[in-house]
N, CA, C and O atoms as a Tripos MOL2 file, in Angstrom:
@<TRIPOS>MOLECULE
protein
  260   259    65     0     0
PROTEIN
NO_CHARGES

@<TRIPOS>ATOM
      1 N         140.9880   98.3980  296.7640 N.3       1 MET1
      2 CA        142.0520   99.7260  296.8620 C.3       1 MET1
      3 C         141.8040   99.9940  298.4220 C.2       1 MET1
      4 O         140.7160   99.8010  298.9640 O.2       1 MET1
      5 N         142.6240  100.3310  298.8900 N.am      2 LYS2
      6 CA        143.1700  100.7030  300.4990 C.3       2 LYS2
      7 C         142.3390  101.7630  300.6810 C.2       2 LYS2
      8 O         142.2710  102.6850  299.8680 O.2       2 LYS2
      9 N         141.7150  101.7070  301.6610 N.am      3 PRO3
     10 CA        140.9020  102.9200  302.4380 C.3       3 PRO3
     11 C         141.7590  104.5210  302.1530 C.2       3 PRO3
     12 O         141.2150  105.5860  301.8580 O.2       3 PRO3
     13 N         142.9450  104.3110  302.3130 N.am      4 GLU4
     14 CA        143.6330  105.6390  302.0390 C.3       4 GLU4
     15 C         143.8760  106.1240  300.9580 C.2       4 GLU4
     16 O         143.9320  107.3330  300.7290 O.2       4 GLU4
     17 N         144.1210  104.8730  299.8450 N.am      5 VAL5
     18 CA        144.2300  104.9900  298.3590 C.3       5 VAL5
     19 C         142.6670  105.7360  298.1740 C.2       5 VAL5
     20 O         142.5370  106.8950  297.7800 O.2       5 VAL5
     21 N         141.7310  104.9960  298.4730 N.am      6 ARG6
     22 CA        140.6170  105.4880  298.0760 C.3       6 ARG6
     23 C         140.4940  107.0630  298.1120 C.2       6 ARG6
     24 O         140.4590  107.8190  297.1410 O.2       6 ARG6
     25 N         140.4340  107.3920  299.4890 N.am      7 SER7
     26 CA        140.5040  108.5870  299.9290 C.3       7 SER7
     27 C         141.3500  109.5000  299.1330 C.2       7 SER7
     28 O         140.8660  110.6100  298.9110 O.2       7 SER7
     29 N         142.4730  109.2510  298.6840 N.am      8 LYS8
     30 CA        143.1860  110.1070  297.9340 C.3       8 LYS8
     31 C         142.4790  110.5290  296.5510 C.2       8 LYS8
     32 O         142.4310  111.6820  296.1220 O.2       8 LYS8
     33 N         141.8630  109.2280  295.8450 N.am      9 VAL9
     34 CA        141.6470  109.3070  294.6400 C.3       9 VAL9
     35 C         140.2210  110.0380  294.6070 C.2       9 VAL9
     36 O         139.9130  110.8190  293.7070 O.2       9 VAL9
     37 N         139.3450  109.6910  295.7300 N.am     10 ASP10
     38 CA        138.1080  110.6440  295.5710 C.3      10 ASP10
     39 C         138.3720  112.3070  296.0010 C.2      10 ASP10
     40 O         137.6700  113.1750  295.4830 O.2      10 ASP10
     41 N         139.5310  112.6840  297.0690 N.am     11 GLU11
     42 CA        139.9910  113.9530  296.9350 C.3      11 GLU11
     43 C         140.4570  114.5600  295.2590 C.2      11 GLU11
     44 O         140.1820  115.6880  294.8500 O.2      11 GLU11
     45 N         141.0120  113.7790  294.6790 N.am     12 ILE12
     46 CA        141.7300  114.1680  293.7210 C.3      12 ILE12
     47 C         140.4560  114.7030  292.5010 C.2      12 ILE12
     48 O         140.5250  115.7660  291.8840 O.2      12 ILE12
     49 N         139.1970  113.5520  292.3430 N.am     13 VAL13
     50 CA        138.1440  113.6820  291.6210 C.3      13 VAL13
     51 C         137.3220  114.2950  291.9650 C.2      13 VAL13
     52 O         136.3040  114.2700  291.2720 O.2      13 VAL13
     53 N         137.3350  115.1060  293.1320 N.am     14 ALA14
     54 CA        136.1040  115.9580  293.4250 C.3      14 ALA14
     55 C         136.8040  117.3810  293.1490 C.2      14 ALA14
     56 O         136.1350  118.4060  293.2800 O.2      14 ALA14
     57 N         138.0690  117.4330  292.7910 N.am     15 GLN15
     58 CA        138.9420  118.8860  292.2810 C.3      15 GLN15
     59 C         139.1580  118.9340  291.0060 C.2      15 GLN15
     60 O         139.8420  119.8020  290.4640 O.2      15 GLN15
     61 N         138.5380  117.9160  290.3750 N.am     16 THR16
     62 CA        138.8350  117.6360  288.6730 C.3      16 THR16
     63 C         137.4490  118.1420  288.1650 C.2      16 THR16
     64 O         136.3370  117.7400  288.5060 O.2      16 THR16
     65 N         137.7900  119.1640  287.2290 N.am     17 SER17
     66 CA        136.7330  119.8150  286.5900 C.3      17 SER17
     67 C         135.9260  118.8420  285.7740 C.2      17 SER17
     68 O         136.5000  117.7520  285.7630 O.2      17 SER17
     69 N         134.5120  118.8340  284.9080 N.am     18 GLU18
     70 CA        134.0570  118.4810  284.2910 C.3      18 GLU18
     71 C         134.8290  118.1510  282.7590 C.2      18 GLU18
     72 O         134.9090  117.0950  282.1310 O.2      18 GLU18
     73 N         135.3400  119.5030  282.4640 N.am     19 GLU19
     74 CA        136.0910  119.8270  281.0470 C.3      19 GLU19
     75 C         137.5550  118.8280  281.0980 C.2      19 GLU19
     76 O         137.9120  118.1460  280.1370 O.2      19 GLU19
     77 N         138.1320  118.8830  282.1150 N.am     20 ASP20
     78 CA        138.9230  118.1830  282.4200 C.3      20 ASP20
     79 C         138.7640  116.4130  282.0450 C.2      20 ASP20
     80 O         139.4630  115.7490  281.2800 O.2      20 ASP20
     81 N         137.6730  116.0040  282.8270 N.am     21 MET21
     82 CA        137.3790  114.7060  282.7580 C.3      21 MET21
     83 C         136.9880  114.3570  281.4130 C.2      21 MET21
     84 O         137.3660  113.3220  280.8640 O.2      21 MET21
     85 N         136.2480  115.1970  280.8920 N.am     22 GLN22
     86 CA        136.0690  115.0240  279.2570 C.3      22 GLN22
     87 C         137.5500  114.9250  278.4270 C.2      22 GLN22
     88 O         137.6220  114.1330  277.4870 O.2      22 GLN22
     89 N         138.3840  115.5070  278.6890 N.am     23 SER23
     90 CA        139.2040  115.6880  277.6350 C.3      23 SER23
     91 C         140.2320  114.4060  278.6210 C.2      23 SER23
     92 O         141.2780  114.1640  278.0180 O.2      23 SER23
     93 N         140.1250  113.7970  279.6400 N.am     24 LEU24
     94 CA        140.8090  112.5890  279.6610 C.3      24 LEU24
     95 C         140.2050  111.4440  278.7650 C.2      24 LEU24
     96 O         140.8440  110.7930  277.9380 O.2      24 LEU24
     97 N         138.9250  111.3100  279.0530 N.am     25 ARG25
     98 CA        137.8130  110.1580  278.3470 C.3      25 ARG25
     99 C         138.1360  110.2480  276.7550 C.2      25 ARG25
    100 O         138.3030  109.2310  276.0820 O.2      25 ARG25
    101 N         138.1910  111.2400  276.3470 N.am     26 LYS26
    102 CA        138.6080  111.4380  274.8320 C.3      26 LYS26
    103 C         139.7870  111.3690  274.5520 C.2      26 LYS26
    104 O         140.0940  111.5360  273.3710 O.2      26 LYS26
    105 N         140.8100  111.1060  275.5260 N.am     27 SER27
    106 CA        142.0320  110.3960  275.3800 C.3      27 SER27
    107 C         142.1500  109.6200  275.1690 C.2      27 SER27
    108 O         142.8800  109.2690  274.2420 O.2      27 SER27
    109 N         141.3520  108.6930  276.0720 N.am     28 ILE28
    110 CA        141.1980  107.2160  276.4910 C.3      28 ILE28
    111 C         140.4470  106.6080  275.2380 C.2      28 ILE28
    112 O         140.8650  105.5500  274.7670 O.2      28 ILE28
    113 N         139.4500  107.1870  274.7330 N.am     29 ASP29
    114 CA        138.9970  106.8450  273.7700 C.3      29 ASP29
    115 C         139.8350  106.7490  272.3010 C.2      29 ASP29
    116 O         139.6020  105.9630  271.3830 O.2      29 ASP29
    117 N         140.4720  107.3830  272.3400 N.am     30 ALA30
    118 CA        141.1390  107.8680  271.2730 C.3      30 ALA30
    119 C         142.5870  106.5980  271.2580 C.2      30 ALA30
    120 O         143.1020  106.2230  270.2050 O.2      30 ALA30
    121 N         143.0890  106.0400  272.8360 N.am     31 THR31
    122 CA        144.0980  105.4000  272.4780 C.3      31 THR31
    123 C         143.6340  103.6530  272.4250 C.2      31 THR31
    124 O         143.3250  103.1200  273.4920 O.2      31 THR31
    125 N         143.6170  102.9490  271.3120 N.am     32 PRO32
    126 CA        143.2190  101.9270  271.0640 C.3      32 PRO32
    127 C         143.4180  101.0730  272.1730 C.2      32 PRO32
    128 O         142.4580  100.4400  272.6130 O.2      32 PRO32
    129 N         144.8250  100.9470  272.8130 N.am     33 GLU33
    130 CA        144.6200   99.7250  273.7910 C.3      33 GLU33
    131 C         143.9360   99.9780  275.1100 C.2      33 GLU33
    132 O         143.3390   99.0790  275.7010 O.2      33 GLU33
    133 N         144.0380  101.3260  275.6060 N.am     34 ALA34
    134 CA        143.2250  101.7790  276.2630 C.3      34 ALA34
    135 C         142.0320  100.9450  276.7990 C.2      34 ALA34
    136 O         141.7330  100.1750  277.7110 O.2      34 ALA34
    137 N         141.3990  101.7060  275.4160 N.am     35 ALA35
    138 CA        139.9160  101.7110  275.1850 C.3      35 ALA35
    139 C         139.6400  100.1980  275.4650 C.2      35 ALA35
    140 O         138.8010   99.7620  276.2530 O.2      35 ALA35
    141 N         140.7360   99.2740  274.4610 N.am     36 SER36
    142 CA        140.4780   97.9670  274.3810 C.3      36 SER36
    143 C         140.6660   97.2280  275.8040 C.2      36 SER36
    144 O         140.1730   96.1130  275.9750 O.2      36 SER36
    145 N         141.2930   97.7930  276.6770 N.am     37 ALA37
    146 CA        141.5070   97.1120  278.1760 C.3      37 ALA37
    147 C         140.0470   97.4780  278.7400 C.2      37 ALA37
    148 O         139.5200   96.7160  279.5510 O.2      37 ALA37
    149 N         139.5160   98.4300  278.3900 N.am     38 LEU38
    150 CA        138.3780   98.5640  279.3200 C.3      38 LEU38
    151 C         137.4830   98.1100  279.2100 C.2      38 LEU38
    152 O         136.7770   97.8290  280.1790 O.2      38 LEU38
    153 N         137.0570   97.7840  277.6050 N.am     39 LYS39
    154 CA        136.0180   97.0540  277.2110 C.3      39 LYS39
    155 C         136.2860   95.8210  277.5580 C.2      39 LYS39
    156 O         135.2220   95.2910  277.8790 O.2      39 LYS39
    157 N         137.4570   94.8480  277.6930 N.am     40 ALA40
    158 CA        137.6750   93.8530  278.2020 C.3      40 ALA40
    159 C         137.0060   93.5020  279.5280 C.2      40 ALA40
    160 O         136.3820   92.4680  279.7630 O.2      40 ALA40
    161 N         137.2560   94.6310  280.4480 N.am     41 LYS41
    162 CA        137.0040   94.3250  281.6300 C.3      41 LYS41
    163 C         135.2630   94.6310  282.1940 C.2      41 LYS41
    164 O         134.7200   94.6370  283.2990 O.2      41 LYS41
    165 N         134.6990   94.9110  280.4790 N.am     42 GLY42
    166 CA        133.0720   95.3980  280.6590 C.3      42 GLY42
    167 C         132.9190   97.0790  281.2090 C.2      42 GLY42
    168 O         132.0590   97.6540  281.8760 O.2      42 GLY42
    169 N         133.9170   97.4230  280.7110 N.am     43 LEU43
    170 CA        133.9830   99.0930  281.1820 C.3      43 LEU43
    171 C         134.0860  100.0320  279.9210 C.2      43 LEU43
    172 O         134.3610   99.7480  278.7550 O.2      43 LEU43
    173 N         133.7560  101.3320  280.5580 N.am     44 SER44
    174 CA        134.2840  102.2690  279.2260 C.3      44 SER44
    175 C         134.7170  103.4860  279.9620 C.2      44 SER44
    176 O         134.7290  103.6070  281.1870 O.2      44 SER44
    177 N         135.0510  104.3200  279.1360 N.am     45 SER45
    178 CA        135.8930  105.5130  279.4390 C.3      45 SER45
    179 C         135.1850  106.2780  280.4320 C.2      45 SER45
    180 O         135.7620  106.8200  281.3750 O.2      45 SER45
    181 N         133.6920  106.3410  280.1940 N.am     46 LEU46
    182 CA        133.1430  106.8880  281.2570 C.3      46 LEU46
    183 C         133.0650  106.9660  282.8870 C.2      46 LEU46
    184 O         132.8600  107.7650  283.8010 O.2      46 LEU46
    185 N         133.4060  105.4190  282.6000 N.am     47 GLN47
    186 CA        133.5440  105.0610  284.0790 C.3      47 GLN47
    187 C         135.0540  105.3100  284.8360 C.2      47 GLN47
    188 O         135.1690  104.9130  285.9950 O.2      47 GLN47
    189 N         136.1390  105.9330  284.2060 N.am     48 VAL48
    190 CA        137.6690  106.1640  284.3050 C.3      48 VAL48
    191 C         137.0350  107.6480  285.2740 C.2      48 VAL48
    192 O         136.1350  108.3450  284.8050 O.2      48 VAL48
    193 N         137.5140  107.8710  286.3000 N.am     49 VAL49
    194 CA        137.5300  108.8940  286.9170 C.3      49 VAL49
    195 C         139.2360  109.0890  287.4660 C.2      49 VAL49
    196 O         139.3080  109.9440  288.3490 O.2      49 VAL49
    197 N         140.2020  108.6350  287.2050 N.am     50 ALA50
    198 CA        141.3490  108.9600  287.2850 C.3      50 ALA50
    199 C         142.4640  107.9570  287.0870 C.2      50 ALA50
    200 O         142.3430  106.7770  287.4150 O.2      50 ALA50
    201 N         143.7340  108.5500  286.4510 N.am     51 ILE51
    202 CA        144.7840  107.7920  285.8880 C.3      51 ILE51
    203 C         146.0010  107.7600  286.6410 C.2      51 ILE51
    204 O         146.0980  108.5870  287.5480 O.2      51 ILE51
    205 N         146.9280  106.9860  286.4470 N.am     52 ASN52
    206 CA        148.2290  107.1230  286.9410 C.3      52 ASN52
    207 C         149.1270  106.4190  285.9670 C.2      52 ASN52
    208 O         148.9010  105.3180  285.4660 O.2      52 ASN52
    209 N         150.1740  107.1840  285.7560 N.am     53 ILE53
    210 CA        151.2070  106.6160  284.5070 C.3      53 ILE53
    211 C         152.5540  106.7650  285.4310 C.2      53 ILE53
    212 O         153.1170  107.7780  285.8480 O.2      53 ILE53
    213 N         152.8310  105.4870  285.5810 N.am     54 ALA54
    214 CA        154.0400  105.0300  286.5240 C.3      54 ALA54
    215 C         155.1740  104.1260  285.7560 C.2      54 ALA54
    216 O         154.7430  103.0700  285.2930 O.2      54 ALA54
    217 N         156.4490  104.3780  285.5770 N.am     55 ASP55
    218 CA        157.4700  103.5970  285.2270 C.3      55 ASP55
    219 C         156.4990  102.9890  284.0270 C.2      55 ASP55
    220 O         156.2210  101.7920  283.9540 O.2      55 ASP55
    221 N         156.1390  103.7530  283.3220 N.am     56 GLY56
    222 CA        155.5350  103.3540  281.3440 C.3      56 GLY56
    223 C         154.4320  102.4110  281.6430 C.2      56 GLY56
    224 O         153.9800  101.8430  280.6490 O.2      56 GLY56
    225 N         153.8810  102.1060  282.8110 N.am     57 VAL57
    226 CA        152.5490  101.4530  283.2180 C.3      57 VAL57
    227 C         151.4120  102.5240  283.5210 C.2      57 VAL57
    228 O         151.6480  103.4050  284.3470 O.2      57 VAL57
    229 N         150.2370  102.4720  282.9000 N.am     58 LEU58
    230 CA        149.1510  103.4090  282.8800 C.3      58 LEU58
    231 C         148.4230  102.5520  283.4540 C.2      58 LEU58
    232 O         148.2680  101.3800  283.1090 O.2      58 LEU58
    233 N         147.8920  103.1680  284.4590 N.am     59 THR59
    234 CA        146.9150  102.4600  285.2800 C.3      59 THR59
    235 C         145.2610  103.3340  285.0230 C.2      59 THR59
    236 O         145.2940  104.5210  284.6980 O.2      59 THR59
    237 N         144.1710  102.7640  285.1700 N.am     60 LEU60
    238 CA        143.0750  103.3850  284.7500 C.3      60 LEU60
    239 C         142.3450  103.2440  285.9160 C.2      60 LEU60
    240 O         142.1820  102.0560  286.1960 O.2      60 LEU60
    241 N         141.7860  104.1100  286.7940 N.am     61 ILE61
    242 CA        140.9860  104.2490  287.9280 C.3      61 ILE61
    243 C         139.5280  104.5570  287.6150 C.2      61 ILE61
    244 O         139.0340  105.6630  287.3990 O.2      61 ILE61
    245 N         138.7750  103.0420  287.6380 N.am     62 THR62
    246 CA        137.1450  103.5370  287.3670 C.3      62 THR62
    247 C         136.4330  103.0250  288.5370 C.2      62 THR62
    248 O         136.8580  102.0960  289.2240 O.2      62 THR62
    249 N         135.2270  103.7150  288.7700 N.am     63 LYS63
    250 CA        134.2160  103.7230  289.7190 C.3      63 LYS63
    251 C         132.9630  103.0300  288.7250 C.2      63 LYS63
    252 O         132.4840  103.3270  287.6310 O.2      63 LYS63
    253 N         132.7640  102.1520  289.5450 N.am     64 THR64
    254 CA        131.5720  101.2230  289.4200 C.3      64 THR64
    255 C         130.2600  101.2740  290.4900 C.2      64 THR64
    256 O         130.4450  101.2040  291.7050 O.2      64 THR64
    257 N         129.2550  101.3710  290.0450 N.am     65 ALA65
    258 CA        128.2970  101.0870  290.7660 C.3      65 ALA65
    259 C         128.1250  102.6460  291.6090 C.2      65 ALA65
    260 O         127.2440  102.7970  292.4550 O.2      65 ALA65
@<TRIPOS>BOND
     1     1     2 1
     2     2     3 1
     3     3     4 2
     4     3     5 am
     5     5     6 1
     6     6     7 1
     7     7     8 2
     8     7     9 am
     9     9    10 1
    10    10    11 1
    11    11    12 2
    12    11    13 am
    13    13    14 1
    14    14    15 1
    15    15    16 2
    16    15    17 am
    17    17    18 1
    18    18    19 1
    19    19    20 2
    20    19    21 am
    21    21    22 1
    22    22    23 1
    23    23    24 2
    24    23    25 am
    25    25    26 1
    26    26    27 1
    27    27    28 2
    28    27    29 am
    29    29    30 1
    30    30    31 1
    31    31    32 2
    32    31    33 am
    33    33    34 1
    34    34    35 1
    35    35    36 2
    36    35    37 am
    37    37    38 1
    38    38    39 1
    39    39    40 2
    40    39    41 am
    41    41    42 1
    42    42    43 1
    43    43    44 2
    44    43    45 am
    45    45    46 1
    46    46    47 1
    47    47    48 2
    48    47    49 am
    49    49    50 1
    50    50    51 1
    51    51    52 2
    52    51    53 am
    53    53    54 1
    54    54    55 1
    55    55    56 2
    56    55    57 am
    57    57    58 1
    58    58    59 1
    59    59    60 2
    60    59    61 am
    61    61    62 1
    62    62    63 1
    63    63    64 2
    64    63    65 am
    65    65    66 1
    66    66    67 1
    67    67    68 2
    68    67    69 am
    69    69    70 1
    70    70    71 1
    71    71    72 2
    72    71    73 am
    73    73    74 1
    74    74    75 1
    75    75    76 2
    76    75    77 am
    77    77    78 1
    78    78    79 1
    79    79    80 2
    80    79    81 am
    81    81    82 1
    82    82    83 1
    83    83    84 2
    84    83    85 am
    85    85    86 1
    86    86    87 1
    87    87    88 2
    88    87    89 am
    89    89    90 1
    90    90    91 1
    91    91    92 2
    92    91    93 am
    93    93    94 1
    94    94    95 1
    95    95    96 2
    96    95    97 am
    97    97    98 1
    98    98    99 1
    99    99   100 2
   100    99   101 am
   101   101   102 1
   102   102   103 1
   103   103   104 2
   104   103   105 am
   105   105   106 1
   106   106   107 1
   107   107   108 2
   108   107   109 am
   109   109   110 1
   110   110   111 1
   111   111   112 2
   112   111   113 am
   113   113   114 1
   114   114   115 1
   115   115   116 2
   116   115   117 am
   117   117   118 1
   118   118   119 1
   119   119   120 2
   120   119   121 am
   121   121   122 1
   122   122   123 1
   123   123   124 2
   124   123   125 am
   125   125   126 1
   126   126   127 1
   127   127   128 2
   128   127   129 am
   129   129   130 1
   130   130   131 1
   131   131   132 2
   132   131   133 am
   133   133   134 1
   134   134   135 1
   135   135   136 2
   136   135   137 am
   137   137   138 1
   138   138   139 1
   139   139   140 2
   140   139   141 am
   141   141   142 1
   142   142   143 1
   143   143   144 2
   144   143   145 am
   145   145   146 1
   146   146   147 1
   147   147   148 2
   148   147   149 am
   149   149   150 1
   150   150   151 1
   151   151   152 2
   152   151   153 am
   153   153   154 1
   154   154   155 1
   155   155   156 2
   156   155   157 am
   157   157   158 1
   158   158   159 1
   159   159   160 2
   160   159   161 am
   161   161   162 1
   162   162   163 1
   163   163   164 2
   164   163   165 am
   165   165   166 1
   166   166   167 1
   167   167   168 2
   168   167   169 am
   169   169   170 1
   170   170   171 1
   171   171   172 2
   172   171   173 am
   173   173   174 1
   174   174   175 1
   175   175   176 2
   176   175   177 am
   177   177   178 1
   178   178   179 1
   179   179   180 2
   180   179   181 am
   181   181   182 1
   182   182   183 1
   183   183   184 2
   184   183   185 am
   185   185   186 1
   186   186   187 1
   187   187   188 2
   188   187   189 am
   189   189   190 1
   190   190   191 1
   191   191   192 2
   192   191   193 am
   193   193   194 1
   194   194   195 1
   195   195   196 2
   196   195   197 am
   197   197   198 1
   198   198   199 1
   199   199   200 2
   200   199   201 am
   201   201   202 1
   202   202   203 1
   203   203   204 2
   204   203   205 am
   205   205   206 1
   206   206   207 1
   207   207   208 2
   208   207   209 am
   209   209   210 1
   210   210   211 1
   211   211   212 2
   212   211   213 am
   213   213   214 1
   214   214   215 1
   215   215   216 2
   216   215   217 am
   217   217   218 1
   218   218   219 1
   219   219   220 2
   220   219   221 am
   221   221   222 1
   222   222   223 1
   223   223   224 2
   224   223   225 am
   225   225   226 1
   226   226   227 1
   227   227   228 2
   228   227   229 am
   229   229   230 1
   230   230   231 1
   231   231   232 2
   232   231   233 am
   233   233   234 1
   234   234   235 1
   235   235   236 2
   236   235   237 am
   237   237   238 1
   238   238   239 1
   239   239   240 2
   240   239   241 am
   241   241   242 1
   242   242   243 1
   243   243   244 2
   244   243   245 am
   245   245   246 1
   246   246   247 1
   247   247   248 2
   248   247   249 am
   249   249   250 1
   250   250   251 1
   251   251   252 2
   252   251   253 am
   253   253   254 1
   254   254   255 1
   255   255   256 2
   256   255   257 am
   257   257   258 1
   258   258   259 1
   259   259   260 2
@<TRIPOS>SUBSTRUCTURE
     1 MET1         2 RESIDUE 1 A MET
     2 LYS2         6 RESIDUE 1 A LYS
     3 PRO3        10 RESIDUE 1 A PRO
     4 GLU4        14 RESIDUE 1 A GLU
     5 VAL5        18 RESIDUE 1 A VAL
     6 ARG6        22 RESIDUE 1 A ARG
     7 SER7        26 RESIDUE 1 A SER
     8 LYS8        30 RESIDUE 1 A LYS
     9 VAL9        34 RESIDUE 1 A VAL
    10 ASP10       38 RESIDUE 1 A ASP
    11 GLU11       42 RESIDUE 1 A GLU
    12 ILE12       46 RESIDUE 1 A ILE
    13 VAL13       50 RESIDUE 1 A VAL
    14 ALA14       54 RESIDUE 1 A ALA
    15 GLN15       58 RESIDUE 1 A GLN
    16 THR16       62 RESIDUE 1 A THR
    17 SER17       66 RESIDUE 1 A SER
    18 GLU18       70 RESIDUE 1 A GLU
    19 GLU19       74 RESIDUE 1 A GLU
    20 ASP20       78 RESIDUE 1 A ASP
    21 MET21       82 RESIDUE 1 A MET
    22 GLN22       86 RESIDUE 1 A GLN
    23 SER23       90 RESIDUE 1 A SER
    24 LEU24       94 RESIDUE 1 A LEU
    25 ARG25       98 RESIDUE 1 A ARG
    26 LYS26      102 RESIDUE 1 A LYS
    27 SER27      106 RESIDUE 1 A SER
    28 ILE28      110 RESIDUE 1 A ILE
    29 ASP29      114 RESIDUE 1 A ASP
    30 ALA30      118 RESIDUE 1 A ALA
    31 THR31      122 RESIDUE 1 A THR
    32 PRO32      126 RESIDUE 1 A PRO
    33 GLU33      130 RESIDUE 1 A GLU
    34 ALA34      134 RESIDUE 1 A ALA
    35 ALA35      138 RESIDUE 1 A ALA
    36 SER36      142 RESIDUE 1 A SER
    37 ALA37      146 RESIDUE 1 A ALA
    38 LEU38      150 RESIDUE 1 A LEU
    39 LYS39      154 RESIDUE 1 A LYS
    40 ALA40      158 RESIDUE 1 A ALA
    41 LYS41      162 RESIDUE 1 A LYS
    42 GLY42      166 RESIDUE 1 A GLY
    43 LEU43      170 RESIDUE 1 A LEU
    44 SER44      174 RESIDUE 1 A SER
    45 SER45      178 RESIDUE 1 A SER
    46 LEU46      182 RESIDUE 1 A LEU
    47 GLN47      186 RESIDUE 1 A GLN
    48 VAL48      190 RESIDUE 1 A VAL
    49 VAL49      194 RESIDUE 1 A VAL
    50 ALA50      198 RESIDUE 1 A ALA
    51 ILE51      202 RESIDUE 1 A ILE
    52 ASN52      206 RESIDUE 1 A ASN
    53 ILE53      210 RESIDUE 1 A ILE
    54 ALA54      214 RESIDUE 1 A ALA
    55 ASP55      218 RESIDUE 1 A ASP
    56 GLY56      222 RESIDUE 1 A GLY
    57 VAL57      226 RESIDUE 1 A VAL
    58 LEU58      230 RESIDUE 1 A LEU
    59 THR59      234 RESIDUE 1 A THR
    60 LEU60      238 RESIDUE 1 A LEU
    61 ILE61      242 RESIDUE 1 A ILE
    62 THR62      246 RESIDUE 1 A THR
    63 LYS63      250 RESIDUE 1 A LYS
    64 THR64      254 RESIDUE 1 A THR
    65 ALA65      258 RESIDUE 1 A ALA
């Protein structure tokens, strides 16, 4: 991820409440396609810190390590 994009994501994550993150992760887990895509990459919704939906494409932004 480009540094300027990472900075923007970090800013958004810092402003997101834990309640909102839990709600987001529950929504991901309730969406078989999203949960399956994460699992295929060896990830889970617990690692998702943000999402983006543009032109019908869902992008899950995860944080590892």
